[in-house]
PDB file with SEQRES, HELIX, SHEET and CRYST1 records, atoms N, CA, C and O in Angstrom:
SEQRES   1 A   51  MET ILE THR SER VAL LEU SER VAL LEU ALA LEU THR ALA          
SEQRES   2 A   51  VAL VAL GLY LEU PHE LEU ALA ILE PHE VAL GLY GLY GLY          
SEQRES   3 A   51  VAL TYR VAL ALA ARG VAL ARG ARG ASP GLY ILE GLU ALA          
SEQRES   4 A   51  THR LEU SER GLY ALA ARG ARG LEU ARG GLU LEU ARG              
HELIX    1 AA1 ILE A    2  ASP A   35  1                                  34    
HELIX    2 AA2 ILE A   37  LEU A   50  1                                  14    
CRYST1    1.000    1.000    1.000  90.00  90.00  90.00 P 1           1          
ATOM      1  N   MET A   1      38.122  97.404 235.440  1.00  0.00           N  
ATOM      2  CA  MET A   1      38.144  96.223 234.592  1.00  0.00           C  
ATOM      3  C   MET A   1      38.560  96.586 233.167  1.00  0.00           C  
ATOM      4  O   MET A   1      39.458  95.963 232.599  1.00  0.00           O  
ATOM      5  N   ILE A   2      37.902  97.597 232.592  1.00  0.00           N  
ATOM      6  CA  ILE A   2      38.216  97.980 231.211  1.00  0.00           C  
ATOM      7  C   ILE A   2      39.624  98.568 231.124  1.00  0.00           C  
ATOM      8  O   ILE A   2      40.341  98.325 230.153  1.00  0.00           O  
ATOM      9  N   THR A   3      40.023  99.344 232.141  1.00  0.00           N  
ATOM     10  CA  THR A   3      41.358  99.944 232.099  1.00  0.00           C  
ATOM     11  C   THR A   3      42.443  98.880 232.181  1.00  0.00           C  
ATOM     12  O   THR A   3      43.481  99.006 231.531  1.00  0.00           O  
ATOM     13  N   SER A   4      42.219  97.838 232.965  1.00  0.00           N  
ATOM     14  CA  SER A   4      43.225  96.776 233.045  1.00  0.00           C  
ATOM     15  C   SER A   4      43.314  96.013 231.731  1.00  0.00           C  
ATOM     16  O   SER A   4      44.405  95.622 231.315  1.00  0.00           O  
ATOM     17  N   VAL A   5      42.175  95.796 231.070  1.00  0.00           N  
ATOM     18  CA  VAL A   5      42.189  95.121 229.771  1.00  0.00           C  
ATOM     19  C   VAL A   5      42.928  95.976 228.749  1.00  0.00           C  
ATOM     20  O   VAL A   5      43.725  95.460 227.966  1.00  0.00           O  
ATOM     21  N   LEU A   6      42.666  97.282 228.754  1.00  0.00           N  
ATOM     22  CA  LEU A   6      43.347  98.176 227.818  1.00  0.00           C  
ATOM     23  C   LEU A   6      44.845  98.257 228.093  1.00  0.00           C  
ATOM     24  O   LEU A   6      45.646  98.306 227.159  1.00  0.00           O  
ATOM     25  N   SER A   7      45.226  98.272 229.367  1.00  0.00           N  
ATOM     26  CA  SER A   7      46.652  98.339 229.684  1.00  0.00           C  
ATOM     27  C   SER A   7      47.362  97.048 229.288  1.00  0.00           C  
ATOM     28  O   SER A   7      48.494  97.092 228.807  1.00  0.00           O  
ATOM     29  N   VAL A   8      46.716  95.906 229.481  1.00  0.00           N  
ATOM     30  CA  VAL A   8      47.306  94.635 229.043  1.00  0.00           C  
ATOM     31  C   VAL A   8      47.414  94.605 227.523  1.00  0.00           C  
ATOM     32  O   VAL A   8      48.408  94.119 226.982  1.00  0.00           O  
ATOM     33  N   LEU A   9      46.410  95.114 226.840  1.00  0.00           N  
ATOM     34  CA  LEU A   9      46.435  95.169 225.377  1.00  0.00           C  
ATOM     35  C   LEU A   9      47.555  96.088 224.884  1.00  0.00           C  
ATOM     36  O   LEU A   9      48.261  95.751 223.933  1.00  0.00           O  
ATOM     37  N   ALA A  10      47.716  97.238 225.521  1.00  0.00           N  
ATOM     38  CA  ALA A  10      48.786  98.164 225.140  1.00  0.00           C  
ATOM     39  C   ALA A  10      50.157  97.552 225.409  1.00  0.00           C  
ATOM     40  O   ALA A  10      51.071  97.691 224.596  1.00  0.00           O  
ATOM     41  N   LEU A  11      50.303  96.879 226.541  1.00  0.00           N  
ATOM     42  CA  LEU A  11      51.570  96.229 226.867  1.00  0.00           C  
ATOM     43  C   LEU A  11      51.895  95.137 225.855  1.00  0.00           C  
ATOM     44  O   LEU A  11      53.045  94.996 225.438  1.00  0.00           O  
ATOM     45  N   THR A  12      50.896  94.371 225.464  1.00  0.00           N  
ATOM     46  CA  THR A  12      51.092  93.322 224.465  1.00  0.00           C  
ATOM     47  C   THR A  12      51.513  93.920 223.126  1.00  0.00           C  
ATOM     48  O   THR A  12      52.376  93.368 222.444  1.00  0.00           O  
ATOM     49  N   ALA A  13      50.912  95.038 222.749  1.00  0.00           N  
ATOM     50  CA  ALA A  13      51.273  95.690 221.487  1.00  0.00           C  
ATOM     51  C   ALA A  13      52.710  96.199 221.521  1.00  0.00           C  
ATOM     52  O   ALA A  13      53.439  96.060 220.539  1.00  0.00           O  
ATOM     53  N   VAL A  14      53.120  96.782 222.634  1.00  0.00           N  
ATOM     54  CA  VAL A  14      54.484  97.307 222.750  1.00  0.00           C  
ATOM     55  C   VAL A  14      55.501  96.171 222.731  1.00  0.00           C  
ATOM     56  O   VAL A  14      56.529  96.269 222.059  1.00  0.00           O  
ATOM     57  N   VAL A  15      55.223  95.099 223.461  1.00  0.00           N  
ATOM     58  CA  VAL A  15      56.137  93.950 223.472  1.00  0.00           C  
ATOM     59  C   VAL A  15      56.215  93.333 222.077  1.00  0.00           C  
ATOM     60  O   VAL A  15      57.295  92.945 221.631  1.00  0.00           O  
ATOM     61  N   GLY A  16      55.088  93.242 221.392  1.00  0.00           N  
ATOM     62  CA  GLY A  16      55.085  92.711 220.030  1.00  0.00           C  
ATOM     63  C   GLY A  16      55.903  93.574 219.087  1.00  0.00           C  
ATOM     64  O   GLY A  16      56.603  93.053 218.219  1.00  0.00           O  
ATOM     65  N   LEU A  17      55.821  94.883 219.248  1.00  0.00           N  
ATOM     66  CA  LEU A  17      56.604  95.797 218.412  1.00  0.00           C  
ATOM     67  C   LEU A  17      58.099  95.615 218.650  1.00  0.00           C  
ATOM     68  O   LEU A  17      58.879  95.551 217.700  1.00  0.00           O  
ATOM     69  N   PHE A  18      58.497  95.533 219.921  1.00  0.00           N  
ATOM     70  CA  PHE A  18      59.911  95.314 220.223  1.00  0.00           C  
ATOM     71  C   PHE A  18      60.391  93.971 219.689  1.00  0.00           C  
ATOM     72  O   PHE A  18      61.498  93.874 219.162  1.00  0.00           O  
ATOM     73  N   LEU A  19      59.569  92.939 219.821  1.00  0.00           N  
ATOM     74  CA  LEU A  19      59.946  91.631 219.288  1.00  0.00           C  
ATOM     75  C   LEU A  19      60.112  91.685 217.774  1.00  0.00           C  
ATOM     76  O   LEU A  19      61.046  91.093 217.233  1.00  0.00           O  
ATOM     77  N   ALA A  20      59.221  92.382 217.090  1.00  0.00           N  
ATOM     78  CA  ALA A  20      59.322  92.500 215.635  1.00  0.00           C  
ATOM     79  C   ALA A  20      60.605  93.228 215.234  1.00  0.00           C  
ATOM     80  O   ALA A  20      61.251  92.854 214.255  1.00  0.00           O  
ATOM     81  N   ILE A  21      60.974  94.261 215.984  1.00  0.00           N  
ATOM     82  CA  ILE A  21      62.206  94.999 215.686  1.00  0.00           C  
ATOM     83  C   ILE A  21      63.420  94.096 215.872  1.00  0.00           C  
ATOM     84  O   ILE A  21      64.316  94.077 215.028  1.00  0.00           O  
ATOM     85  N   PHE A  22      63.454  93.343 216.981  1.00  0.00           N  
ATOM     86  CA  PHE A  22      64.595  92.473 217.235  1.00  0.00           C  
ATOM     87  C   PHE A  22      64.674  91.327 216.240  1.00  0.00           C  
ATOM     88  O   PHE A  22      65.768  90.963 215.811  1.00  0.00           O  
ATOM     89  N   VAL A  23      63.539  90.752 215.865  1.00  0.00           N  
ATOM     90  CA  VAL A  23      63.541  89.670 214.881  1.00  0.00           C  
ATOM     91  C   VAL A  23      64.002  90.201 213.525  1.00  0.00           C  
ATOM     92  O   VAL A  23      64.796  89.554 212.842  1.00  0.00           O  
ATOM     93  N   GLY A  24      63.507  91.374 213.136  1.00  0.00           N  
ATOM     94  CA  GLY A  24      63.948  91.973 211.874  1.00  0.00           C  
ATOM     95  C   GLY A  24      65.440  92.266 211.872  1.00  0.00           C  
ATOM     96  O   GLY A  24      66.118  92.037 210.870  1.00  0.00           O  
ATOM     97  N   GLY A  25      65.948  92.764 212.974  1.00  0.00           N  
ATOM     98  CA  GLY A  25      67.392  93.007 213.084  1.00  0.00           C  
ATOM     99  C   GLY A  25      68.190  91.726 213.016  1.00  0.00           C  
ATOM    100  O   GLY A  25      69.252  91.681 212.396  1.00  0.00           O  
ATOM    101  N   GLY A  26      67.681  90.678 213.653  1.00  0.00           N  
ATOM    102  CA  GLY A  26      68.363  89.383 213.601  1.00  0.00           C  
ATOM    103  C   GLY A  26      68.396  88.810 212.201  1.00  0.00           C  
ATOM    104  O   GLY A  26      69.406  88.250 211.775  1.00  0.00           O  
ATOM    105  N   VAL A  27      67.288  88.947 211.481  1.00  0.00           N  
ATOM    106  CA  VAL A  27      67.241  88.470 210.093  1.00  0.00           C  
ATOM    107  C   VAL A  27      68.233  89.258 209.238  1.00  0.00           C  
ATOM    108  O   VAL A  27      68.930  88.684 208.402  1.00  0.00           O  
ATOM    109  N   TYR A  28      68.294  90.570 209.448  1.00  0.00           N  
ATOM    110  CA  TYR A  28      69.227  91.408 208.683  1.00  0.00           C  
ATOM    111  C   TYR A  28      70.677  91.014 208.968  1.00  0.00           C  
ATOM    112  O   TYR A  28      71.482  90.888 208.045  1.00  0.00           O  
ATOM    113  N   VAL A  29      71.006  90.821 210.247  1.00  0.00           N  
ATOM    114  CA  VAL A  29      72.378  90.453 210.613  1.00  0.00           C  
ATOM    115  C   VAL A  29      72.737  89.091 210.034  1.00  0.00           C  
ATOM    116  O   VAL A  29      73.845  88.899 209.534  1.00  0.00           O  
ATOM    117  N   ALA A  30      71.804  88.145 210.101  1.00  0.00           N  
ATOM    118  CA  ALA A  30      72.072  86.816 209.540  1.00  0.00           C  
ATOM    119  C   ALA A  30      72.282  86.894 208.036  1.00  0.00           C  
ATOM    120  O   ALA A  30      73.153  86.213 207.495  1.00  0.00           O  
ATOM    121  N   ARG A  31      71.499  87.712 207.361  1.00  0.00           N  
ATOM    122  CA  ARG A  31      71.645  87.850 205.906  1.00  0.00           C  
ATOM    123  C   ARG A  31      72.970  88.517 205.557  1.00  0.00           C  
ATOM    124  O   ARG A  31      73.628  88.125 204.593  1.00  0.00           O  
ATOM    125  N   VAL A  32      73.368  89.526 206.337  1.00  0.00           N  
ATOM    126  CA  VAL A  32      74.646  90.199 206.078  1.00  0.00           C  
ATOM    127  C   VAL A  32      75.800  89.231 206.310  1.00  0.00           C  
ATOM    128  O   VAL A  32      76.753  89.212 205.531  1.00  0.00           O  
ATOM    129  N   ARG A  33      75.729  88.431 207.364  1.00  0.00           N  
ATOM    130  CA  ARG A  33      76.805  87.475 207.631  1.00  0.00           C  
ATOM    131  C   ARG A  33      76.868  86.392 206.563  1.00  0.00           C  
ATOM    132  O   ARG A  33      77.952  85.941 206.193  1.00  0.00           O  
ATOM    133  N   ARG A  34      75.709  85.977 206.070  1.00  0.00           N  
ATOM    134  CA  ARG A  34      75.676  84.902 205.082  1.00  0.00           C  
ATOM    135  C   ARG A  34      76.093  85.397 203.698  1.00  0.00           C  
ATOM    136  O   ARG A  34      76.914  84.766 203.032  1.00  0.00           O  
ATOM    137  N   ASP A  35      75.526  86.534 203.264  1.00  0.00           N  
ATOM    138  CA  ASP A  35      75.729  86.999 201.889  1.00  0.00           C  
ATOM    139  C   ASP A  35      76.782  88.095 201.766  1.00  0.00           C  
ATOM    140  O   ASP A  35      77.337  88.295 200.686  1.00  0.00           O  
ATOM    141  N   GLY A  36      77.059  88.794 202.836  1.00  0.00           N  
ATOM    142  CA  GLY A  36      77.965  89.941 202.762  1.00  0.00           C  
ATOM    143  C   GLY A  36      77.160  91.227 202.625  1.00  0.00           C  
ATOM    144  O   GLY A  36      76.013  91.216 202.178  1.00  0.00           O  
ATOM    145  N   ILE A  37      77.780  92.329 203.018  1.00  0.00           N  
ATOM    146  CA  ILE A  37      77.062  93.605 203.056  1.00  0.00           C  
ATOM    147  C   ILE A  37      76.740  94.106 201.655  1.00  0.00           C  
ATOM    148  O   ILE A  37      75.680  94.694 201.442  1.00  0.00           O  
ATOM    149  N   GLU A  38      77.633  93.886 200.699  1.00  0.00           N  
ATOM    150  CA  GLU A  38      77.395  94.394 199.342  1.00  0.00           C  
ATOM    151  C   GLU A  38      76.199  93.716 198.694  1.00  0.00           C  
ATOM    152  O   GLU A  38      75.374  94.380 198.066  1.00  0.00           O  
ATOM    153  N   ALA A  39      76.098  92.394 198.840  1.00  0.00           N  
ATOM    154  CA  ALA A  39      74.971  91.672 198.247  1.00  0.00           C  
ATOM    155  C   ALA A  39      73.662  92.076 198.909  1.00  0.00           C  
ATOM    156  O   ALA A  39      72.637  92.205 198.240  1.00  0.00           O  
ATOM    157  N   THR A  40      73.696  92.276 200.219  1.00  0.00           N  
ATOM    158  CA  THR A  40      72.482  92.669 200.931  1.00  0.00           C  
ATOM    159  C   THR A  40      72.021  94.052 200.490  1.00  0.00           C  
ATOM    160  O   THR A  40      70.834  94.262 200.239  1.00  0.00           O  
ATOM    161  N   LEU A  41      72.954  94.995 200.394  1.00  0.00           N  
ATOM    162  CA  LEU A  41      72.583  96.356 199.997  1.00  0.00           C  
ATOM    163  C   LEU A  41      72.163  96.422 198.534  1.00  0.00           C  
ATOM    164  O   LEU A  41      71.248  97.169 198.189  1.00  0.00           O  
ATOM    165  N   SER A  42      72.819  95.653 197.671  1.00  0.00           N  
ATOM    166  CA  SER A  42      72.411  95.670 196.264  1.00  0.00           C  
ATOM    167  C   SER A  42      71.035  95.039 196.094  1.00  0.00           C  
ATOM    168  O   SER A  42      70.265  95.463 195.232  1.00  0.00           O  
ATOM    169  N   GLY A  43      70.716  94.028 196.906  1.00  0.00           N  
ATOM    170  CA  GLY A  43      69.372  93.452 196.870  1.00  0.00           C  
ATOM    171  C   GLY A  43      68.324  94.455 197.306  1.00  0.00           C  
ATOM    172  O   GLY A  43      67.231  94.501 196.740  1.00  0.00           O  
ATOM    173  N   ALA A  44      68.650  95.263 198.312  1.00  0.00           N  
ATOM    174  CA  ALA A  44      67.709  96.293 198.766  1.00  0.00           C  
ATOM    175  C   ALA A  44      67.533  97.367 197.698  1.00  0.00           C  
ATOM    176  O   ALA A  44      66.424  97.857 197.487  1.00  0.00           O  
ATOM    177  N   ARG A  45      68.622  97.734 197.025  1.00  0.00           N  
ATOM    178  CA  ARG A  45      68.522  98.726 195.948  1.00  0.00           C  
ATOM    179  C   ARG A  45      67.664  98.202 194.805  1.00  0.00           C  
ATOM    180  O   ARG A  45      66.834  98.925 194.253  1.00  0.00           O  
ATOM    181  N   ARG A  46      67.873  96.935 194.458  1.00  0.00           N  
ATOM    182  CA  ARG A  46      67.102  96.331 193.371  1.00  0.00           C  
ATOM    183  C   ARG A  46      65.622  96.298 193.726  1.00  0.00           C  
ATOM    184  O   ARG A  46      64.771  96.573 192.879  1.00  0.00           O  
ATOM    185  N   LEU A  47      65.313  95.963 194.976  1.00  0.00           N  
ATOM    186  CA  LEU A  47      63.919  95.907 195.415  1.00  0.00           C  
ATOM    187  C   LEU A  47      63.281  97.291 195.353  1.00  0.00           C  
ATOM    188  O   LEU A  47      62.118  97.430 194.975  1.00  0.00           O  
ATOM    189  N   ARG A  48      64.053  98.315 195.729  1.00  0.00           N  
ATOM    190  CA  ARG A  48      63.532  99.682 195.711  1.00  0.00           C  
ATOM    191  C   ARG A  48      63.282 100.147 194.278  1.00  0.00           C  
ATOM    192  O   ARG A  48      62.319 100.869 194.021  1.00  0.00           O  
ATOM    193  N   GLU A  49      64.143  99.737 193.344  1.00  0.00           N  
ATOM    194  CA  GLU A  49      63.969 100.133 191.948  1.00  0.00           C  
ATOM    195  C   GLU A  49      62.734  99.492 191.329  1.00  0.00           C  
ATOM    196  O   GLU A  49      62.116 100.077 190.440  1.00  0.00           O  
ATOM    197  N   LEU A  50      62.367  98.296 191.788  1.00  0.00           N  
ATOM    198  CA  LEU A  50      61.202  97.611 191.240  1.00  0.00           C  
ATOM    199  C   LEU A  50      59.907  98.329 191.599  1.00  0.00           C  
ATOM    200  O   LEU A  50      58.915  98.228 190.878  1.00  0.00           O  
ATOM    201  N   ARG A  51      59.920  99.051 192.711  1.00  0.00           N  
ATOM    202  CA  ARG A  51      58.723  99.787 193.116  1.00  0.00           C  
ATOM    203  C   ARG A  51      58.627 101.012 192.281  1.00  0.00           C  
ATOM    204  O   ARG A  51      57.692 101.797 192.442  1.00  0.00           O  
TER     205      ARG A  51                                                      
END                                                                             
């Protein structure tokens, strides 16, 4: 019983991680298509400099 709950929990975590990676990639691609690669990279540089 406990092992099945843990395996379902682990599977859910892995699927959630893959979904987060794909959603993040989709957001990045949409931003690059909308703004262009130079604007996207300069925004990332600016964000890094603020830290």
